[in-house]
C-alpha positions as CSV (number, residue, x, y, z in Angstrom):
1,M,6.4,32.3,-6.7
2,Y,3.1,31.6,-4.9
3,M,2.7,28.6,-7.1
4,F,4.9,26.6,-4.7
5,Y,3.8,28.0,-1.3
6,D,0.0,28.6,-1.4
7,W,-2.8,26.5,0.0
8,T,-2.9,24.2,-3.1
9,M,0.2,22.5,-1.6
10,L,-2.2,20.8,0.8
11,L,-3.6,18.8,-2.2
12,L,-0.2,16.9,-2.4
13,I,-0.2,15.8,1.3
14,P,-2.5,12.7,0.8
15,A,-0.5,11.5,-2.2
16,F,2.8,12.2,-0.5
17,L,1.7,10.1,2.5
18,L,0.5,7.3,0.2
19,A,3.9,7.3,-1.6
20,M,5.8,7.2,1.7
21,G,3.6,4.3,2.9
22,A,4.0,2.5,-0.3
23,Q,7.8,2.7,-0.2
24,A,7.8,1.5,3.4
25,K,5.5,-1.4,2.5
26,V,7.7,-2.4,-0.4
27,K,10.8,-2.4,1.7
28,S,9.1,-4.3,4.5
29,A,7.6,-7.0,2.2
30,Y,10.8,-7.3,0.2
31,S,13.0,-7.6,3.3
32,R,10.7,-10.1,4.9
33,Y,10.3,-12.5,1.9
34,L,14.0,-12.2,0.9
35,R,14.7,-14.1,4.1
36,V,12.1,-16.8,3.3
37,P,13.7,-19.7,1.3
38,A,11.9,-21.0,-1.8
39,Q,11.2,-24.7,-1.4
40,S,12.0,-25.3,-5.0
41,G,15.5,-24.1,-4.4
42,M,15.3,-22.1,-7.6
43,T,17.0,-18.7,-7.8
44,G,15.3,-15.7,-9.5
45,A,17.4,-16.2,-12.6
46,Q,16.4,-19.9,-12.8
47,V,12.7,-19.0,-12.4
48,A,13.0,-16.3,-15.1
49,R,14.6,-18.7,-17.5
50,R,11.9,-21.4,-16.9
51,I,9.0,-19.0,-17.3
52,L,10.5,-17.4,-20.5
53,D,11.2,-20.8,-22.0
54,A,7.7,-22.0,-21.1
55,N,6.4,-19.2,-23.2
56,G,8.7,-19.8,-26.1
57,L,10.9,-16.8,-25.3
58,F,14.2,-18.8,-25.7
59,D,15.9,-15.7,-27.2
60,V,15.2,-13.4,-24.3
61,P,18.3,-13.4,-22.1
62,V,18.3,-13.1,-18.3
63,G,21.1,-10.9,-16.9
64,M,22.1,-9.1,-13.7
65,S,21.6,-5.4,-13.1
66,Q,23.3,-3.2,-10.5
67,G,21.6,-2.0,-7.3
68,E,18.8,-3.2,-5.1
69,L,15.4,-3.5,-6.7
70,S,16.7,-2.5,-10.1
71,D,14.9,-5.4,-11.8
72,H,13.3,-4.6,-15.2
73,Y,12.4,-5.8,-18.6
74,D,13.9,-3.7,-21.5
75,P,11.5,-3.9,-24.5
76,R,14.1,-2.4,-26.8
77,K,16.8,-5.0,-26.1
78,R,14.3,-7.7,-25.2
79,D,16.1,-8.8,-22.1
80,V,15.3,-9.3,-18.4
81,S,17.7,-7.8,-15.9
82,L,17.5,-8.8,-12.3
83,S,19.1,-7.2,-9.2
84,P,21.9,-9.3,-7.6
85,D,19.7,-10.6,-4.7
86,V,16.9,-11.5,-7.0
87,Y,19.2,-13.0,-9.6
88,G,21.1,-15.3,-7.3
89,Q,19.0,-16.1,-4.3
90,P,16.3,-18.9,-4.0
91,T,13.8,-16.9,-2.0
92,V,10.1,-16.1,-2.2
93,A,10.8,-12.4,-2.9
94,S,13.3,-13.3,-5.6
95,I,11.1,-15.6,-7.6
96,A,8.1,-13.3,-7.3
97,I,10.0,-10.3,-8.7
98,A,11.7,-12.4,-11.4
99,A,8.3,-13.8,-12.5
100,H,6.9,-10.2,-12.6
101,E,9.6,-9.1,-15.1
102,C,9.0,-12.1,-17.2
103,G,5.3,-11.1,-17.2
104,H,6.4,-8.0,-19.1
105,A,8.3,-10.0,-21.6
106,V,5.3,-12.2,-22.2
107,Q,3.1,-9.0,-22.5
108,H,5.6,-7.8,-25.2
109,Q,5.5,-11.1,-27.0
110,Q,1.7,-11.1,-27.1
111,G,1.4,-7.5,-28.1
112,Y,-0.4,-6.5,-24.9
113,A,-2.1,-3.2,-26.0
114,L,-1.4,-1.1,-22.9
115,L,2.3,-2.1,-22.8
116,M,2.6,-1.2,-26.5
117,I,1.1,2.2,-25.7
118,R,3.4,2.7,-22.8
119,N,6.5,1.8,-24.8
120,T,5.4,4.2,-27.6
121,I,4.8,7.2,-25.3
122,A,7.6,6.6,-22.9
123,G,10.2,8.6,-24.9
124,P,8.0,11.6,-25.7
125,V,6.7,11.7,-22.1
126,N,10.2,11.7,-20.7
127,L,11.0,14.8,-22.8
128,V,7.8,16.7,-22.0
129,S,8.0,15.9,-18.3
130,M,11.4,17.7,-18.2
131,A,9.9,20.6,-20.0
132,S,6.6,20.9,-18.1
133,W,7.9,22.6,-14.9
134,P,10.2,25.1,-16.6
135,L,7.2,26.1,-18.8
136,L,4.9,26.4,-15.8
137,I,7.4,28.5,-13.8
138,I,8.3,30.8,-16.7
139,G,4.6,31.2,-17.4
140,I,3.9,32.2,-13.8
141,I,6.8,34.7,-13.8
142,L,5.5,36.3,-17.0
143,I,2.0,36.5,-15.7
144,Q,3.1,38.2,-12.5
145,A,5.2,40.6,-14.6
146,G,2.0,41.6,-16.5
147,N,2.7,39.7,-19.8
148,L,-0.5,37.7,-19.6
149,S,-0.7,36.5,-23.2
150,T,2.7,34.9,-23.4
151,G,2.6,33.8,-19.7
152,N,-0.7,32.0,-20.1
153,L,0.4,30.4,-23.4
154,L,3.5,29.0,-21.8
155,F,1.6,27.9,-18.7
156,D,-1.0,26.2,-20.9
157,I,1.7,24.3,-22.8
158,G,3.2,23.2,-19.5
159,V,-0.2,22.0,-18.4
160,I,-0.6,19.9,-21.5
161,A,2.9,18.5,-21.1
162,F,2.2,17.5,-17.5
163,A,-1.0,15.9,-18.6
164,G,1.1,13.6,-20.7
165,V,2.9,12.5,-17.5
166,V,-0.4,11.7,-15.9
167,L,-1.4,9.7,-19.0
168,F,1.8,7.7,-18.7
169,H,1.2,6.8,-15.1
170,L,-2.4,6.0,-15.9
171,V,-1.3,3.5,-18.5
172,T,1.5,2.1,-16.4
173,L,-0.6,1.0,-13.5
174,P,-2.7,-1.6,-15.3
175,V,0.4,-2.8,-17.2
176,E,2.1,-3.5,-13.8
177,L,-1.0,-5.1,-12.3
178,N,-1.3,-7.4,-15.4
179,A,2.4,-8.4,-15.2
180,S,1.9,-9.4,-11.5
181,S,-1.2,-11.4,-12.3
182,R,0.7,-13.2,-15.1
183,A,3.6,-13.8,-12.7
184,L,1.5,-15.5,-10.0
185,K,-0.2,-17.7,-12.6
186,A,3.1,-18.7,-14.1
187,L,4.6,-19.6,-10.7
188,E,1.6,-21.7,-10.0
189,S,1.2,-23.4,-13.4
190,E,4.9,-24.2,-13.5
191,G,4.7,-25.7,-10.0
192,I,7.4,-23.4,-8.7
193,V,5.6,-22.3,-5.5
194,T,3.6,-23.9,-2.8
195,E,0.3,-22.3,-1.8
196,Q,1.9,-20.6,1.1
197,E,4.8,-19.3,-1.0
198,R,2.3,-18.0,-3.6
199,M,0.6,-15.9,-0.9
200,G,4.0,-14.5,0.1
201,A,4.8,-13.7,-3.6
202,K,1.4,-12.0,-3.9
203,K,2.2,-9.8,-0.9
204,V,5.5,-8.8,-2.4
205,L,3.9,-7.9,-5.8
206,S,0.9,-6.2,-4.2
207,A,3.3,-4.0,-2.2
208,A,5.2,-3.1,-5.4
209,A,1.9,-2.3,-7.2
210,L,1.0,0.2,-4.5
211,T,4.0,2.3,-5.5
212,Y,2.4,2.7,-9.0
213,V,-0.9,3.7,-7.4
214,A,1.0,6.3,-5.3
215,A,2.8,7.6,-8.4
216,L,-0.5,8.0,-10.3
217,A,-2.1,9.7,-7.2
218,M,0.8,12.1,-6.9
219,A,0.7,13.0,-10.6
220,V,-3.1,13.5,-10.5
221,A,-2.8,15.7,-7.4
222,Q,-0.1,17.8,-9.1
223,L,-2.2,18.2,-12.2
224,L,-5.2,19.3,-10.2
225,R,-3.1,21.8,-8.3
226,I,-1.7,23.2,-11.5
227,L,-5.2,23.6,-12.9
228,L,-6.4,25.4,-9.8
229,I,-3.5,27.8,-10.1
230,R,-4.3,28.3,-13.8
231,G,-7.8,29.1,-12.9
232,R,-6.7,32.1,-10.9
233,N,-4.8,33.7,-13.7
């Protein structure tokens, strides 16, 4: 099982460190600005409702999800779900995250191409991502056992499946960046934040965006490692 223990593991270290740093930065920015009151006095739920209504999305409900940083927009149900702290607290972090999720709702309304692509491939990618590693592992086992034709075939299918995961992360990053950009513009145009609060909101959203950069970097590093292993067989 040298696939897991050879020198190619070193390729993952930079991406792993980036992911760890990104998570730490998110927690730090979130914790910091969750303690900074918003001068508007508006909670995340109120901000979300205002931004959605301003874009004609009166039929998109705003609800509460469970768990910290569980905020999301569901394109199938067309609803915005906010974590308890974001939903109910009037803080800079809360309004930034709420506005970001509304950015996805507006993307959906306007048919933003990359969001449409992500929504289309999300289901298939979820399936192939679960199948990719078993295929790669079985392929390696068969190759080492001397069954080169079947082993290489399964390994190659695994490579293609994992490439789909990379594609998903590649599409996700600009979708998230665009949603954050829309969020900041909406907060400003609706007069919800002061200039200082806008800078704080930007720090929260930039920290969150770094996690998507890290996810893409990890996926690319994994794919490169897999291809190097494939080249030896």
